[in-house]
N, C-alpha and C positions, 0 to 999 in steps of 0.2 A: 762541806766548805762550800760547795756551790751555792746551796738554799742561803748561808750567811753571806755569800759574796752578793747576790741578787737584794739580798734585804739593807745588806749596807747601802747599795745603789739607789735603790728605792726607798730609803727615808728610814729605814729601820731601825738607826742607831739616833737615838734622841739628843747626844753630846757630842761634840767636836764640829770644828768645821764641815761646812757642807760642800763638795763636790760640784764644781760647775758642769752647765751641759758638756761641753765639750769634753773634758776630763771623763767625763762618766761616758760618751762615746766612743774615747781612745781607748779606754779600759775594756770596751764591751768588743771592740775591733782586734785588740789582742789577744780577746779570750778568743774569740772568732779563728784568727788564724793559727793560734800556737794550741789551742784543746787537741786533744787525742781523741778524746769520747764524743763520740755523734751527740749525744743526749747535751752536754755541755757547748756547743756548738748552736744544738739548735736552739736550747735558753737564749741563748745571746744573741741569736739573729732576732727571735721572738720580742727581746728587749728593745733591739734596733727598730723594729717592725712600730713598736710602740711610740718610740720618740722620735718617727722620722718626718711625723705630722708638725708635731711642736718643732722640731730641730731639725728644720730642712736640710737647710743651709751645712751644717758640720755632719749631719749624715750623711748627706751626697758627697761633701768633702774628703771625707774620711774612710768609708766604708762601701763605697761603688764598686772597686777593685775585689774587695773580700767577698762580696756577696757575688760579683760574678766569680770567683773561683768557685764558691759554694755550689754555683750550677754548672759548672763543668764537673765537679769533684764526687759531689754527692748524690747524684744520680736515683741512688735505691732508695733514696727516704723520702716520698713525698712530701710531708709535713714540713720538714726544712726547705725545700724547694718552695713551698708556696710563702714561709714568711720571707723566703728573700724575694720573691715576684712579687709579691706585695709592698713589702719597705722599696724596692726600686720604683713601683710604679707611685707611691706617695712622693717621693722626691721629683720626680719626671714630670708626671700630671699637673695640667693648669687647669681642673676644674674650676668652677665656679666654687662650688661647697668649699675645696681646699682652698681657695683664694680668701673668702670670706674668714677661716678659721686662722688665716696667716695675716690677715688685715687686724682681726681684734687681739691677735695674742703679742705681747710687745718684742721687741728685737730681744735676742739671745745674746749674751757676751763671748764673746771668743778669747777663750783664756784670762777673760776679766779683764779684756782692754777697753772694751766699747760698754755705755752706759746706757741707760733705758730713754729711748728719743723717741716723743710720740711722732707717729709717722700717718699723716693721711690713706683715704681709699685709695685715691688712683694713683701716690706713689705706689703702695703698698702692690698694687694691683700689677702696676709694670714690673716692678721687682721681682715680684712671683713668677712671671712669663719670663724674663729675664732669666733667674734661676732655671724655669725648666728647659729653655734655649741653652741655656750652658751645661747641664746636667745630660742632657739629650746627647751634645755633642762630644761631649765626655764618651759616653756609652757607644758612640758610632763608632767613636777613634779605631776600633778593632771592627772590621765587619764580621767576623766572624759572631759575633756578640749578637747580631741578629738573626745568623743561621743558628748559632744555638738555641738562640728562642724559637725561631721555628720548629727545630728539633722536639724540643720541651712541648708544643702542639700536639703532638703526637700521643704524648699522654694522655691516658683517658680519667686520670684521675681529676676532681672536680677540683680540689685544691690547688692543682697544678694547671689545668687548662684554663680554667678562668680570670686567676689573675695574670696567667702568658698572654690573654689576648686584650686583657684591659692595656697592660703593657705596651704591645706593640701597636694599639690605638693611640696610646698617649705619644708614642714616638713619632708614627705618621703625623700627628695635629704639629708635633714641632719642628720636624723635619721631613715633609713629604715627599720629596724627590731625593733625597739622600735614601731614604729606606725604601722607596719604591725600586730604585736603582740594584738596591742588593737581593731584595725578592724577589727582581725580574731575573737576575744571572744566577740566581739560587735553585738546583733542580729541585723539581717539583715543589717549588716554592708556592704559587699559588694553588695549587691543589691541594695542599695541605691548609690553608686559609678556606678554600673551599667544601672541605670534610666538615666544616662548622657547623654548615647550614643544616647538615645532617644528624648533630647532634639531637637526642632525644630530649635533652634536658633546654628547656626554652631559655633559662636565661644566658647560657653558652650559645645558643643560635641566634639571641635577640641581639647580645655584645658581637658577634658576628658578623650580623648584619651592619652594626657602626664602623666595626672594623673595616668592613669591604667596601663602605662609604668613603669611607678616607684613602682607600686603595688605590681606588679608581677615579678620583679625583684629577683632570689634566693630564691621565696617560693612555695613548689609545693602546698602547700594545698590551699593556697589563687589560684593560678594558676587553681586548679581542681575547685575550686567554681564558678571562672569566668568564666570557658568553660562549666561549665553545667550551667549557668546563660545567656545559648544562646548565646553567643559569638562571636563564629564563624560566626553564622546566620547573627550576626548586622555586623561585621567587613566585610565580603563578599560583603554584600549590600551596604556597605559605598563605599569600591573600586572598584564596578559595577558603582555607583551614580557618583562618583568621573571620573571614565573615564580610570578605570584600569590604565596599566604602562604609558599612557597620561595625568593623571592624576597629581593634583599639591603635595605640602607636605604633606594634609591630608593621599592618601594613602601610604606615607613613614611612617605616625605615624601609620596606621592600621599595614602595614605590622611588623614593630617592634615590634609589641604588638601581632601577631600572633606568633613570632619566640620566644618572651617570653614566652610563652604558652605553644609551642611546644618542645621547645628545652631540651632533658634529661627529660621528662614527656612521660614516656610510657603511663599513664591514657588516658594522653589528644592526643596522637596521635593516640592511638585505636579509641577514640572516634571520630577526625577527619576522620578516615579513615572510622570506623561503617555509619558516617550522610554523606556518598557522595560527604565530601566537595572535596577530590580530583579532581573529575570531573570539580569541577566549577575553577579550577585553569589552565586546558587546554586555556579558550578564552586569556589569561593572554600574551602568549607568540605567538599568531598569527602577525607576521610581513608580512610587503608588498615585493613588488621588489624594492619598492626605500627604501633605509635602509641609505641614506645621512641627515647630518644635524639632530642629535638627541640631544635634548635638556640634560643639565647635568642632571635634574630633573628624566627625562625617564632612563636616563642611570643608577641614585640612584636606581628609582622603582625598575628595570628590574633585577637590580642585588639581589635587598634584596629578589625578587619573586623566581630566583633562588636559593638561600638560603634556604628560605622555603621547597623547594622541598629536597636539601640538607641535612635538619634537618628531614625530613620523613625518608629517606634513609640511613641514616649516618651508617659507618660501628662500632660506637661505641653503635648503639640501637641494642635491639636483635635481634638473627638472624631469628626469624619468626615473628615480625613486621616488619621486613625490609621485607622480600620477600614476606609477604603479599601486604604493600605497592608497590614495585616494581611491582606485579601483576597487581594492578588497576588503575598504571598507564601506562602499555602497554593495556590492555583493553579501556580504554578512551582514550585511543591515545595523552597522554599527551608526553611520548617518541618521536612520530612519531614527533609532534612539535618540542620538543627540537633538535632533528637532522636535522627540514627543518632551523632552526635557525645556526644551526653548519655548514650547506653547505651554507648558504647565502651570501652574497655580499653586503660591504658596513656597516656589523656590526663593532662598536666601540670595539679595541683588548682588554681592559677590560672585557666586556660584551661576547666576545666570550671564552676569556680564563674560565670564570666563569662557560657558557655553556658546556665548552669541560668537565671540574671537576664534572659539575651536572650529565652529559650524563654517566661520568664514574661511579658515585656512585646509578645511575638508573639502570647498567648495572650488576654492580658486584656480581657475584655469582648466577646471575638467567639466567639459559639457554634458555630459550624463549628469555629475554631480548638480551641477547649477538646472538642468531643465528638472530633478526632482525636488530642490529647492525651491522654483518658481513654481510649483505643484502644492506645494504644501498649504494646508487653510489653519488658521485659527479656530480651535472650539466655540465660537462666539455665533451671536443668533442677528444678522444672517452671518454665516462665515464669510471670514474675511483671509486674501491672501497674506500669509507671515508677513512677505516682503511691506506690504500695505500698513502692517500693526507695528513692525520694527520703524518704520519711517515715522510715523505716530507721533512713537517715542523719540526720536533724534530731534523732531523740530518743535517737541514742548520742553520749554525753557525750563518747566519745575522736576524733570527726571535728573538723575545724578549724570554726573559728567562724563566720567569713565564709560559710564552706560551707552551714553549719547555716541562717545568716541566709539566704541565696540560696534553700535548700530551702522556708523558711515563706511568701518572698516566691514561690516559685513558685505552693506552694497556695493562696495568697493570690488569687492571678492565676486562678489554674482555678478557683474559686468565685465571682469579682464578675461581679454580673451572671447568674448560671447556676443557676439555681434546679434545674433539673435536674442537675445536679451536685452540689447541693447535698443534694438527697433521694438521690443513690447514698452517700455519702458516711455520712448520719446511716440509712441503711438498713443500713449494716455492722454498726450497734450494735442494732439491735431482734433481740429474741429469735429471730423466725420468719425470719432471714436469716442467722444467724451459724453458720457452719462450722468445725466444731473441726479439721479438718484442713488448713485455709489460712489464712495470716494477712492480716488486712483493714485496711483504713486505720483503723476505728473501733478496732480492737483495741492498734493502734500509738498511737491518738491517747490512749488509758483509759490505756495504761503510761504514754505520756512524763507524763499527768498525774498519777499516783501515784507516781511514780519519785522516787529520792533526790535527784537532779538537779534543782537549782532552775531552771535553765535550761531543762531538758527541761519542766518542769510549765508554765512562762511560753509554752513555744513550741506547747505541743499543747493549752494553753486559749487561745491567741488562734487557732489553727490551727479548733479547734472551734466559737470562736465567730463565725468567718466560713463555717463552715457554715448559721450561723443567722439571718446579715445578712440583714435586712428580708424573712425568712420567715416567716411565723405558722404555716405549716402543719409545719414541722419543728421549731421550738420545741414546736409542741404533741407533735409524735411521741416527740421527745428526752425526754420526763415519762415516756414508757414505760421506756426502758431502765431495767435491774436490774441489780445489782454482786453478786459474790460474794464479802463480805471474808473468811469464814474457814470451816473446818469447823463443823456443829454449830448455825450461826446463821442466823436468816433472811436472805434479800437484801435490800440497801437500795437505794432508789433513788439514778442518778445526782447527780442534786439535791441530796440528802439527804447522800453523799458529800463533794461539795463544801463543803457547810456544814461535815461534820463536820471536815475537815480545816483549816479555816481557823478552827475554834475549839479544835480539838489546836493548828495552829501558834500561837495567840494564848499558849497557856500556856505551849508550849516556848518562844515568844518571849523570855520572861523568862529563859531561856540564851542565848539569841544566835539563834536561829533566822533566817533570811534572809525578807527582805522580798518579794523578786523572787515567789516562789512564791505569798504569797498578795495580791498586786499580779494577780497574772495569774489565780485563780480569782476574783476580784473582780469583773474587768472578762468573765471572762465568764459570773457569773452577772447583770449588771449588762445585758449584751446579750441574755442570755437572757429575762429576765423583764420587759425593758420592752415597751412595747406586746403584750402577752401576758396580759393579765388571769386565764386560767387557769394559768399559771405564776406571777403571782403568790399566787395562793388555794393553789395546793401547798407554796410557800416559807413562807407564812405561818402552814399548818396545823400547822408545827413548832415546838412552842411553847418552846423553845431558841432559835431563829432571831434575835426580836426581840431579847428582854434582851441576848442578844450582842452586837448591832449597838449599842443604846442605850450599852453598856457601855463599847463599843469610842470611840464618839466622846466620852462625858463625860468620860474622863481625861484628864489631861494626860499628856501622851506626850512622847518626847524629838523631836528635828529630823526624824527616818529615818522615826518613825512617824505625821508628820502627812499623807504623801499615804495610807498607810492609812485613816486618819481620815478623807480626804476622801470615798474610794470607799467606806468605809460610810454615811456622809451621803448618798451619791449612791443605792445601794441601797436604804437605805431610805426615801428621796425616791420613790424609782420605783414600790416597793411603797406609797405613797400615793397617788401621781399616776394608778395605772393599776389602781386599787382598785376594783370591783366591788362592797365591801359585801356579800360572802356570806357570809364571816366575821364573825359577830355581834362576836367579841371583837375583832377587828384592822380595823374599820372605818375609813374615813377618818379620821372626826372623833375615834374614840379613840387612833389613831397620832398623832394632831397634838396632842390632850391630853398625850398618854404623853412627847412631844417638849418639849412646855411645863413639864411637871412634870420630870423628870430632867435634860435637856439645856440648854430656854433659846432659843426661836425665834432670837435673833440669835446665839449661840453657832452652833446647827445651821449658819447659814446661812455664817459666818465656816469653818465647818471644811470646808464644802461649796465655799468657795473656796479650799482649799488643792490642788485637784487643778490648776485653769488657772494657778495661780500657781507651780507646780513648774517648774524649767527645764529638764528634759527634755521636759516638754507642748509647749511650740513647738518643739520639734528635730521631734520627731514628726510634729506637726502639717502639716509643711512638705510632706513628698511621700511617697507609699502605701509607695515600699521602704524596708524595716528598714535603716536604716545607722546602727551604733553602733560607735565608738571599742573599747568593753572589753563582755565578757557583765554587767557590773554595773551599767551605764547600760542596760540595755534593757528597759524598767520600762513604754513605753507604746505602743500601735498604733494606726497613723494613722485609722482607722475607727472605732477608739474615741473619738478625741479629737473626728471629727464626731458623735458622739453625745453626749457630754460637754457641748458646745457646744450643740447643740441640748436637752438637758433641762435645762439647769443655770438657767435664768431661770423655765421654766415651773415647778419644784418648789420656788423660791422663792416663788412667786406661791400655791403651791397650800398651803404651810405656814401662808403668812399669812394665809388666807381664813378667815374665820369658818362658823358652821353655818349663820347664816342667806344668807351670799354661797351659799355653795355649794349651797344650796334652791333661791336664786334663779337661779344659775348650770342648775343643772342641768334646771330648769322652761324657762330659756330655752334649752338647747341640743336638750330634747327639741322645744322647738314650732320651733327652727330645723331640727332632725331632718325635723321634719314637712313645715315650708314646702319644705323641700328638696327633699326625696322627691316633694311633687306639683309642684314646679317641674321636678325632673328627668324626671318624668311628661309633663310637658308638653310638654319640651322635648324628650322621643323623639317624643313625637306630633308636633310642627311639624317633626322632621327627617324623620320616614315622611312626613308630609305633601310637603314639600319636594322628597323622593325623589318621590314621585309625581307632582307637578306637572312634575317635571324631565322625568318619562318621557312626559307628556302632552305638553310642548312638543315631544320628538322626535318622537311618534306625528305630531303638526299639521305639522313639518318634512317629514317623511318623505312626509304626504299632499300636500303642496306640492309637493313635488318630483315624486310620479306627476302632480298636475295640470299642472303645466309639461310633462311629459311626454307628455301625452294634448293639450297646447293644438300641443305639437310636432307631432305625428300628423294634428291638424286641420289646420297649416299646411300639410304634405304634402299631404294629402287635395285643400285647396283648388287645392296646385298642380297636381296629376294633372288634376281637372275641368279647369283652366284650358287644359291642354295638349290634353284631347279635344275643348274648346269650340275650339279652333285647328283641331284635325283636321278638327270638323263644318262649320267654316265655309270653308275649302279642299274640301273635298267639297262643299258647295254650289254655289260658284262654280264646281268642274267641270258638276257637274247645269244649272247655267243655261246654260253654251257647250253642252255636247249638245244640250240642248231648242232654244236657237237653230238649230243644226244643221240638226236635225230639221226644223222647220217651213218653211227653204229647200229643202230635198228633199221636200216633199210628194209633188210629182207623179212625181217620181223613184221614192221609195216606193213610191208608190201602183203603179206599172208592177210593179214588184218582187213587191209583196204579190199583185196577178194573176197574175203569172208562178207564184207559191212561195205557195199557199194554205196548207200544210202549215205553214209558218216560222211564217206570222199566226195559226192555231190555236193553234202552239206558244206563241206572246207573251200570245195570252189568258190561257191558262192560267196562265204567269206573271203577268200581272196579278190574277189573281182569289187567287194564294197571296198577294201583295203586299198584295191588302185583307185577307185572313182575318192576317196575319200585324199589319195596322195596327188593326185589332179586338182584336187580343189586347194589343197593345202599350197600347192605350187602355184595357183593362180593369186592367193590371199600372200604370198612371200613376196610375188611379184608388184604387188600394191605397195605394199609394206616400202618396199625396197624404192619405191617411185615417190613414196611420202619422205622417207629418210633424205633421196638427195633433194627434195625441195624445200626442206629445214635447212639442208647444206647452204643450198644457195642463199635462202633468206639469211640466214646466218651470217653467211659471208659477207652479205649485203650490209649488214646492220654494224657487222667489224670495222668495214671499209667506211662508214660514213659517221664512225663514233670519234669525239674527241677525247684529248687526254688518255696517258699510258694506261690507266689503271681500267678504263673501260675496255679497250682491246686486249688486255691480257685478261679481264675475264670472259670475252667472247671467243678468245681462242682455249679457251679451258673447257668452254661450254664445248665449243666445234670437235674437239678431242675426248669428250667426253660423249659426244652424238656418235662420233666415229668409233669410238669402240663398242658401243651398244651396236651398232649396226654389224660391224665383224663378227662380233658375238652370235647375233640373228643368224646370221648366215653363216657361221661355224653350228649352230643348231640346228637350221635349215639341210644341211650338207650330211648332220647324223642322224638326220631322219631320214633323209634319201637313200642313206648306205642300209639303214635298219628296211628298208620299204623294200632295196635289192634284197637283200640276204633274205625277207618273207619270199618273196619273187622264186629265186631259188630254189628255196622248200617246196612251193608248189609244183615248178617243174619236175624235180627231184620226185616227188608223191606222185605228179602223172606219169612219170616214166616207171616208174614202181607196177602202177594200175595197168600197164600193158606189158607185163612178163609173162612169159609163157605158164601152162598152167599146170605143168611138171613141178617148176620151181615153186608154185603156192602150195603142190600136195607134197611135196619135201619138207618147205617150210612148216606146213603144218602139223606134220609130225613131230618135227621139233621141238616147237617152244606151244605151250599152254595157251588156248585161247583166251581164258580169265588173265591170263598176265597181259596179252595184247590188248585186250579190251581195260583193262586199268589204266594202262601207261595210254591208251589214246585219250581216254576220259581226262586225265591230267595234263596232256597235252593242250586239249580243248580248253581247258579250263585256264592254263597259262596264256594262251593266247586270248582269250578274253580280257584276263586281267592286263595284259599287254595292250589290248585295244583300249581298255579305259585309262592307263596311266595316258598312252597318247593324245585320248583326248583332252584330259586335265591337262596336261602338257601345253595343247593349242588355244586352248580358254585361257591359264594364265599369261601366255607368250602376248594373246592378243590384248590382255588387258593393261601387260607392262608396255606394250607398244601405245595405246591409249595413254597413260600415264607421259611415256616419254612425248609426246606429242603435246599434252596439255603443259608440262613442263618447259617445253619447246618455245611455245606460242607466250606463256608469260614471260620469259626472260626476255624476248622480244620485244614486248610490248614496254614492258620495264625499261629496258634500254634505250628504247627513244623518249619516253618520258625523262629518262635521267639524259640524254645530248639535247632535251629541250632547257631542264632547268641549267645546265649548264652555259646554257647560250644566253639565259637569263640573267645569269648572273655575271658572267662577262660584260654584258650590256649594264646592269645595274653598277658594278664596278668602273666602269668607263665614264659614265655619266657622275659617278661620285668623285673621282679624278679631274672631272673637268668644273664641277662646283666646287672642288677644295681650292682650287687654281685661284678660281674666282675669288675665293673667300679670302685667300691670302694676298691678294690684290686688294680687299677692302677693308682688310685689315691695318695692312700698310700706310693704307689713305688715313684711318683713322687714329694710328701711332702720330703721324706727321701733323694731323690735325691738334692731337693733344699735347704735341712737341711745340707749335705754333702758338696753344693756350700758355702752356708753360711759358713759353718766352713774353707772353703777353703780360705775366703777373698772375694766372690764376693758377689756382690750386686744385690738382686732378684728384679723384678720390681713389686712395691707395686698393680700396676694397673692389673698384671697379676695374683697376688692370690687375688685380689677383685671379678675380674670374676669367678676365678674358685669358691669361696666361694657362688658368688651367681649360678653357675651352680650348685652346692650343696644344696643350699636351695631349688633352682626352683625345682630339681627333687625329694627332699625329700616333697615338697609342692604337687608335682604332684604324688608321693604316698600315700599320707596322703588323695587328694583329690579323689584317685581310689578306697581308702577303704572305706571314708565314703560313695562313693557312692553304695557299692557293698553292705554294711549296710542296707543303705536307700530301695536297692531292697529287699535285704530278708524279711527286718522288712514289705515291702508291700506284 
């Protein structure tokens, strides 16, 4: 039955009315919904898939809910899942191939109501896009559908995973933000998609790349998650496996995904740099000697690789992140590799242009990179600096326009915040450094400045203006440049030649001269004389310049000349604002009177406003890179727009000021300058004193550390003294036991002494030796007592002169320790004296025994064996010798301890004296600082009064200066509070 049904559906029955497409799809949807057999449902879904391209609207309208139900219920059968996913993809996707098919196919009648109407390709395409968005919204009506699709992507079966990836990609193309939101809140949603990159089947991996490209567009949160899912490592591995720049479309997809992850995402950029992935980019740019015959895919891949480098060092990134990436690119050799491509032959023009732009941003604002770029030479004979070779291309009108713009951008980036490079460029124009045998950058710039090509004029003028940007020294040096105009005529200065060309161009302009040259020269002159009174004086010294400017501004010219009029007004305003009144005929006041008489102040301000109102001004102010659709629109430079924004307001105010206001302002400025100089001097003095105080604090901390070390040494010495005392107590106990044994055996000893008179006489000599030693020890102890008394007196005197509670406390502790040591020494001396007394008593008893009657000795001899008495006497002698050795050791240890104690005491006294001196110096410094702060507060009050007077007079005070002064006051108050807190802590200690 099933096969017969499908034969009928697909045209198997020759006779009878044919069902419409809508009717056929309706029957198939009923079969999908009502069939109980899996095979029937599978065949019906297969039939819907085959009809989904031709009858897209009908299948999408009637079958979408049934197909989603199949995805939910028939998870066990991968074949029906694949058919369902393919069908959903066909009705949602808006790919060009599908659009072409739909444009060729005629419209399908629904229920026989619609007739076949021819539709144009544009209308068909728009209709298909609308259908894709419509069915996408219907599918996303339930967010669980996206979650279900993410779950199906975990299936490893090819027939499920591949159509699931394509379907999710189509959903992202049609409704990116909505799908991103669902995936972002789905648990492990991004992780499941990242697993596609690890699939061994290349078609799934490659389509997974396309999916991730759509997923990461414009969503920083998803970009971060993808990056931290190890995306950089995987993508770089794929690029290497596919052959880097020689790879195919897969490398391009990987690079596009990397650009999505890194562009305008500082977190991912930092992660990319910290992961050392910049180093892995270097092999991409290794080119051989033969660069002919590059494929279109290789050009595309290398172009994207260069864009990826530019993303990491873009001027729109934070300065810290850009500087860090620039440093890494130099250290790993990436910049060197890019310069090799720059100087290589046979490189395609668009790759060369993008390489120049990339090198520009890698060196922009990085001194070490700029120095390296200045040292690069082109492989020519003789070798020429790369800068010279690039400038030759910039002033060559036969070179492509985009290449000339790239060279100008590279030159600007080389000079950005590079005063050393600015000086080197200007030096090539000075008479003392010109080499007639070689071409220099200065010669090329002058040649371009005065050539017949207006674009070369503009580029050379802007390049030379960047050599003077924010560099007063080079502005003054450039005034020395002299040009030889023709044979037989004296040389003229570069400044004069620029004004001559302007005035001549004005005369020629009546016959159709280009505005571009005049705009470039005016931008150069404005940059040159701004903030440089000497250059203003040189400019005004030519009697023709001011009449030329006033004549230009006062005329009513056409729309194209308004920009030139505005720049002339800006140049004249700079001459007023930075005029030092050194020329009597062109002082500030006389120039303002001239404007009022010949132009009118309001008219002058109106003409000045023409500059910022120009449509190309705002475009140039957006980013530093000069990007113009055509050479004719190349009028403004990015840095010049900053200068105009800075000067427009102050020039307007300067023109409207009266002479009295000028005088008052000058007086106030002079007063402010004087006060500022005084304040700066005091601030420098306070900084020096703060530095000295910090050094003193470090010295105090060092002395405190030394004191702690000495304290530890004293503690160790006390422990050693305790050990010696314990040893002495043990010795005393042993001596007491020996004296008792000797008393009990007096009779026996007497008999022995009678028998051995020689031993007794030897014992007497030893006793006499002990007496002499005892006397000597008494003398040493007396000396030590006097030394300890002396130390006590010195410590007491130091304690009286010390300032602060902390010093007194330390001296008291030291005195206590010294007293304790002295008492211990005295106790030891007393114990030694007691031991000597006991020894004398022993000797006296021995002598008494020796004078006893002979009968007593005879009776004792009978009772005690002689050998036993001899052994006892030998033991007594040995013990006496041992005791003498121990006493000698104790005396030596005691003497060493006394020396260590004396050394420690002297060191403590010295440190205490130094500490007292340091505290006195700190107190004096604080007193001087307080006086200075009082004086500074008075000066600040005067400054505030003067600024208030300026405000009352209508002057605008720069808020940045006020904030800076406020921060200075705040910092000084904080320093005072910190000093007071530290002083309180020292007193508490």
